[in-house]
C-alpha positions in Angstrom: 0.0 -0.1 -0.1 1.3 3.5 -1.0 1.7 5.8 2.0 1.3 9.5 1.4 2.3 12.1 4.2 -0.4 14.8 4.5 0.5 18.4 4.6 0.9 20.0 8.0 -1.0 23.3 8.5 -1.3 25.7 11.6 -5.1 25.6 11.7 -8.1 25.5 9.6 -11.3 27.6 9.5 -14.2 25.4 10.2 -16.6 27.7 8.3 -14.8 26.9 5.1 -13.1 23.5 5.7 -14.1 20.2 6.9 -12.1 19.3 10.0 -12.2 15.8 11.4 -11.1 15.2 15.1 -11.2 11.9 16.8 -13.3 11.6 20.0 -11.4 10.3 22.9 -11.0 6.6 22.8 -11.7 6.5 19.1 -10.0 4.1 16.8 -7.7 5.0 14.0 -8.0 5.2 11.0 -10.6 8.0 10.4 -11.7 6.2 7.2 -11.0 2.9 5.8 -11.7 1.5 2.3 -10.6 -1.0 -0.3 -8.1 1.1 -2.3 -4.3 1.0 -2.3 -3.4 4.3 -0.6 -2.9 5.3 3.0 -2.7 8.9 4.2 -0.5 9.4 7.1 0.2 12.2 9.5 2.9 14.7 8.2 4.5 14.7 11.7 4.3 11.3 13.3 3.4 8.9 10.4 0.3 7.6 12.2 -2.1 6.2 9.6 -5.0 8.6 9.4 -6.9 7.2 6.3 -6.4 3.7 4.9 -7.5 2.0 1.6 -8.6 4.8 -0.4 -7.6 5.9 -4.0 -5.2 8.8 -4.3 -7.9 11.5 -5.1 -10.7 10.1 -3.2 -10.2 12.5 -0.1 -10.1 16.0 -0.7 -10.7 19.3 1.2 -10.5 17.7 4.6 -8.3 18.6 7.7 -7.6 15.6 9.9 -6.5 16.4 13.4 -4.1 13.7 14.3 -5.0 12.1 17.7 -1.4 11.1 18.4 0.6 14.3 18.0 -2.4 16.8 17.7 -1.3 18.5 14.5 -3.6 19.5 11.7 -3.1 17.6 8.4 -4.4 18.9 5.2 -5.5 16.9 2.3 -5.1 19.9 0.0 -1.9 19.6 -2.4 0.7 22.2 -1.9 3.6 23.0 0.0 3.4 22.9 4.0 3.4 26.3 5.5 5.5 24.7 8.4 7.3 21.3 8.9 8.2 19.6 12.1 10.4 16.8 10.8 14.1 17.2 10.7 
């Protein structure tokens, strides 16, 4: 399965973006399907979405329940990066 790191962003406006945040005790991934792509946190590599096709997920921000950072499914360069 191909793993694609998501773009990290500082925050997202819930009035214009869909933001998914896991409830305490929730189980990852947020979404699971039959495709061949996994989207992983751009910081800690946690699998946030599994088994989708490359362009199936769009305009969603996932808040990683492991590290707490905002992961954007929109293409483009990250406004910040926490990895060395």
